[in-house]
LUMDOKOL-187268 format. One line per 5 residues: number of its first residue (from 1); their letters; for each residue x, y, z of N, C-alpha, C. Coordinates in Angstrom, 2 decimals. Layout:
NUM = A = X/Y/Z/X/Y/Z/X/Y/Z ~ ...;
! end
This chain:
1 = XXXXX = 0.73/-1.50/0.25/-0.04/0.07/-0.08/0.85/1.21/-0.38 ~ 1.85/0.98/1.13/3.18/2.62/0.71/3.47/2.84/-0.90 ~ 3.50/1.60/-1.32/4.42/1.78/-2.64/3.75/2.40/-3.50 ~ 2.12/2.49/-3.07/1.00/2.78/-4.18/0.98/4.35/-3.56 ~ 0.87/4.52/-2.61/1.01/5.92/-2.24/1.98/6.81/-2.42;
6 = XXXXX = 3.22/6.31/-2.48/4.57/6.84/-2.63/4.64/6.93/-4.18 ~ 4.22/5.93/-4.96/3.85/6.01/-6.92/2.94/7.51/-7.10 ~ 1.66/7.32/-6.27/1.11/8.28/-6.60/1.38/9.99/-6.08 ~ 2.28/9.85/-5.03/2.96/11.21/-4.77/3.86/11.44/-5.72 ~ 4.80/10.68/-6.25/6.05/10.94/-7.20/5.09/11.68/-8.34;
11 = XXXXX = 4.07/11.18/-8.63/2.98/11.23/-9.78/3.14/12.83/-10.13 ~ 2.14/13.29/-8.69/1.43/14.32/-7.89/2.68/15.31/-8.32 ~ 4.04/15.10/-7.71/5.00/15.76/-7.91/5.54/16.28/-9.18 ~ 5.95/15.29/-10.04/6.25/15.94/-11.38/4.75/16.31/-12.30 ~ 3.44/16.22/-12.14/2.80/16.84/-12.83/2.49/18.67/-12.16;
16 = XXXXX = 2.69/18.58/-10.71/2.77/20.25/-10.43/4.01/20.59/-10.79 ~ 5.13/20.04/-10.81/6.78/20.69/-11.62/6.67/20.94/-12.78 ~ 5.61/20.01/-13.43/5.39/20.57/-14.93/4.70/21.74/-15.01 ~ 3.42/21.46/-14.81/2.87/22.77/-14.93/3.18/24.33/-14.03 ~ 4.20/24.21/-12.98/5.02/25.34/-12.98/5.99/25.78/-14.14;
21 = XXXXX = 6.29/24.54/-14.95/7.40/25.30/-15.82/6.43/25.50/-16.83 ~ 5.05/24.83/-17.32/4.22/26.21/-18.19/3.88/27.09/-17.62 ~ 3.63/27.51/-16.53/3.54/28.23/-15.98/4.25/29.74/-15.97 ~ 5.59/29.64/-15.71/6.81/30.68/-16.37/6.78/30.47/-17.87 ~ 6.19/29.73/-18.08/6.55/29.88/-19.96/5.34/30.91/-20.27;
26 = XXXXX = 4.11/30.50/-19.85/2.81/31.10/-20.51/2.59/32.56/-19.67 ~ 2.79/32.81/-18.40/2.77/33.90/-17.66/3.17/35.32/-18.15 ~ 2.21/36.56/-18.08/2.84/37.68/-18.98/3.88/38.20/-18.61 ~ 4.15/38.52/-17.16/5.17/39.08/-16.43/5.78/38.40/-15.16 ~ 6.72/39.27/-14.94/7.58/38.37/-13.94/6.84/38.42/-12.22;
31 = XXXXX = 6.07/39.24/-11.89/5.16/38.76/-10.68/4.76/37.11/-11.08 ~ 3.68/37.20/-11.81/2.97/35.89/-11.95/3.85/34.50/-12.41 ~ 4.92/34.77/-13.26/5.84/34.18/-13.07/6.62/33.65/-12.14 ~ 7.04/34.67/-11.16/7.31/34.38/-9.74/6.36/32.93/-9.30 ~ 5.18/33.57/-9.04/4.15/32.97/-8.26/3.94/31.66/-9.05;
36 = XXXXX = 3.95/31.08/-10.39/3.95/29.95/-10.85/5.31/28.91/-10.29 ~ 6.17/29.95/-10.38/7.51/28.94/-10.03/7.97/28.56/-8.17 ~ 7.55/29.57/-7.96/7.95/29.42/-6.39/6.84/28.35/-5.68 ~ 5.57/28.33/-6.15/4.43/27.32/-5.66/5.02/26.06/-6.33 ~ 5.08/26.13/-7.48/5.51/24.20/-7.97/6.88/23.98/-7.67;
41 = XXXXX = 7.56/24.30/-7.52/8.93/24.06/-6.75/8.49/23.68/-5.36 ~ 8.05/24.05/-4.80/8.02/23.89/-3.05/6.91/22.83/-2.97 ~ 5.82/22.95/-3.65/4.79/21.79/-3.79/5.34/20.85/-4.75 ~ 6.02/20.68/-5.59/6.23/19.69/-6.06/7.49/18.80/-5.61 ~ 8.46/19.54/-5.12/9.63/19.24/-4.45/9.07/18.09/-3.04;
46 = XXXXX = 8.56/18.74/-2.25/7.70/18.17/-0.78/6.91/16.94/-1.41 ~ 6.01/16.97/-2.10/5.50/15.67/-2.26/6.46/14.57/-3.02 ~ 7.54/14.86/-3.90/8.61/14.05/-3.98/9.16/13.52/-2.51 ~ 9.60/14.39/-1.44/10.34/14.17/-0.52/9.38/12.99/0.36 ~ 8.05/13.67/-0.16/7.40/12.69/1.01/7.04/11.37/0.94;
51 = XXXXX = 7.24/11.25/-0.92/6.98/9.89/-1.58/8.60/9.31/-1.10 ~ 9.78/10.03/-0.92/10.57/8.78/-1.03/10.62/8.37/0.84 ~ 10.06/9.58/1.64/9.86/9.28/2.91/9.02/7.86/3.39 ~ 8.58/7.55/2.48/7.07/6.83/2.49/8.01/4.85/2.48 ~ 9.13/5.08/1.80/9.74/4.12/1.10/11.37/3.76/1.66;
56 = XXXXX = 11.74/5.16/1.99/13.51/5.40/2.28/14.13/5.11/3.49 ~ 15.05/4.60/4.08/15.66/4.54/5.17/15.44/5.27/5.75 ~ 15.62/5.14/7.43/15.60/6.42/8.37/16.43/7.45/8.25 ~ 17.66/7.26/7.66/18.89/8.26/7.42/18.26/9.07/6.40 ~ 18.01/8.48/5.78/16.79/9.25/4.47/16.10/10.00/4.76;
61 = XXXXX = 15.35/9.52/5.77/14.09/10.45/5.99/14.30/11.50/6.78 ~ 15.31/11.54/7.72/16.43/13.06/8.04/16.45/13.76/7.37 ~ 17.14/13.28/6.45/17.68/14.07/5.37/16.60/15.12/4.45 ~ 15.81/14.13/4.38/14.40/14.76/3.46/13.59/15.33/3.99 ~ 13.25/15.65/5.38/12.87/16.62/6.14/13.54/17.72/6.63;
66 = XXXXX = 14.65/17.11/6.65/15.59/18.71/6.54/15.65/19.42/5.31 ~ 15.44/18.75/3.68/15.60/19.60/2.85/13.85/19.90/2.88 ~ 13.01/19.52/3.19/11.66/20.28/3.19/11.66/20.98/4.23 ~ 12.38/21.38/4.91/12.25/22.13/5.81/12.79/23.28/5.55 ~ 14.23/23.39/4.74/14.81/24.83/4.33/13.87/24.80/3.46;
71 = XXXXX = 13.50/24.32/1.96/12.24/24.81/1.13/11.33/25.49/1.74 ~ 10.76/25.27/2.74/9.52/25.80/3.35/10.29/27.43/3.81 ~ 11.37/27.50/4.33/12.12/28.45/4.74/12.44/29.88/3.50 ~ 13.26/29.03/2.54/14.26/29.53/1.97/13.37/30.11/0.48 ~ 12.35/29.52/0.45/11.32/29.38/-0.98/10.55/30.72/-0.96;
76 = XXXXX = 10.12/31.03/0.31/9.07/32.20/0.16/10.12/33.90/0.29 ~ 11.19/33.12/0.87/12.13/34.49/1.30/12.85/34.82/-0.23 ~ 12.82/33.77/-1.08/13.75/33.98/-2.56/12.86/34.77/-3.66 ~ 11.49/34.16/-3.40/10.33/34.85/-4.17/10.58/36.29/-3.75 ~ 10.36/36.62/-2.64/10.10/38.02/-1.72/11.21/38.81/-2.49;
81 = XXXXX = 12.42/38.72/-2.42/13.45/39.08/-2.84/13.52/39.05/-4.35 ~ 13.38/38.39/-5.17/13.19/39.03/-6.65/11.99/39.69/-7.05 ~ 10.78/39.45/-6.18/9.72/40.43/-6.50/10.15/41.75/-5.96 ~ 10.84/41.98/-4.75/11.17/43.36/-4.43/12.28/44.01/-5.14 ~ 12.99/43.14/-6.08/14.40/43.42/-7.16/13.13/43.69/-8.16;
86 = XXXXX = 12.20/43.45/-8.29/11.72/43.94/-9.61/10.98/44.83/-9.45 ~ 10.07/45.49/-8.48/9.57/46.23/-8.01/10.19/47.75/-8.20 ~ 11.77/47.44/-7.98/12.83/48.50/-7.51/13.28/48.88/-8.77 ~ 13.18/48.15/-9.94/13.74/48.40/-11.25/12.63/48.57/-12.33 ~ 11.27/48.96/-11.24/9.92/49.79/-12.06/9.35/48.32/-12.62;
91 = XXXXX = 9.33/47.42/-12.91/9.13/46.14/-13.87/7.50/46.33/-13.68 ~ 6.89/46.80/-14.67/5.20/46.69/-14.68/4.57/45.57/-14.75 ~ 3.28/46.03/-13.93/2.51/44.27/-13.96/1.95/44.25/-15.62 ~ 1.85/43.29/-16.14/1.11/43.20/-17.21/0.33/42.20/-17.37 ~ -0.62/41.61/-16.49/-1.52/40.78/-16.29/-2.95/41.67/-16.17;
96 = XXXXX = -3.80/40.92/-17.03/-5.09/41.89/-17.25/-6.09/41.91/-16.04 ~ -6.27/43.17/-16.22/-6.71/43.35/-14.26/-5.72/43.57/-13.03 ~ -4.57/43.28/-13.30/-3.86/43.76/-12.55/-4.00/45.06/-11.67 ~ -3.66/45.22/-10.50/-3.62/46.20/-9.64/-2.53/46.66/-8.77 ~ -2.11/47.65/-8.81/-0.84/48.17/-8.47/-1.25/48.76/-6.92;
101 = XXXXX = -1.12/48.61/-6.45/-1.84/49.06/-4.96/-0.20/49.88/-4.17 ~ 0.47/50.01/-4.27/1.49/50.71/-3.85/1.64/52.13/-4.16 ~ 0.69/52.77/-4.96/0.66/54.07/-4.66/1.60/54.63/-5.65 ~ 1.98/53.80/-6.56/3.10/54.54/-7.32/2.88/53.92/-9.02 ~ 3.38/54.49/-9.95/2.51/54.54/-11.30/4.03/54.12/-11.90;
106 = XXXXX = 4.00/52.93/-12.24/5.34/51.95/-12.63/5.62/52.09/-14.36 ~ 4.17/52.27/-14.78/4.00/52.35/-16.13/4.90/53.38/-16.81 ~ 5.11/54.55/-16.11/5.41/55.61/-16.36/6.75/55.54/-16.42 ~ 7.46/54.85/-16.04/9.13/54.50/-15.73/9.88/56.09/-15.16 ~ 9.27/56.68/-14.27/9.45/57.38/-13.38/10.99/57.52/-13.07;
111 = XXXXX = 11.57/58.78/-13.01/13.02/58.86/-12.53/13.19/58.98/-11.05 ~ 12.50/58.58/-10.59/12.72/58.60/-8.47/13.31/57.51/-8.19 ~ 14.21/58.15/-7.80/15.19/56.73/-7.57/14.47/56.16/-6.01 ~ 14.68/54.86/-6.13/14.55/54.17/-4.62/14.76/54.68/-3.24 ~ 14.29/54.16/-2.53/15.10/54.89/-1.18/16.34/53.90/-0.71;
116 = XXX = 16.44/52.80/-1.46/17.75/51.97/-1.06/18.08/51.10/-2.50 ~ 18.90/50.81/-2.31/19.78/49.85/-3.46/19.73/48.81/-3.30 ~ 19.68/47.55/-4.20/19.88/46.26/-3.81/21.68/46.00/-4.04;
! end
């Protein structure tokens, strides 16, 4: 039974990561591409790690738990830094219906310098 669950989680992880690749190709701007990339990496790798935990040895399970915890911490932080960098470089939102709630008009490419540099 655990082999069946492990196979199902492996297929789920591969499907989620494949959809993330398609999302990165099809999305119109960096903000939506970033969303597709970060979610698919986290959920895909974690489901693959859980699948490996079900059939692995205790030493491998400990490593997989550590990898999952590190992904849980680093993926949102990296996504935030990339999104913040795109915002500071005045990247527009090209998605239909996108609302910029920052109070600034990024589409005009104004010459005001950001308050801090990366």
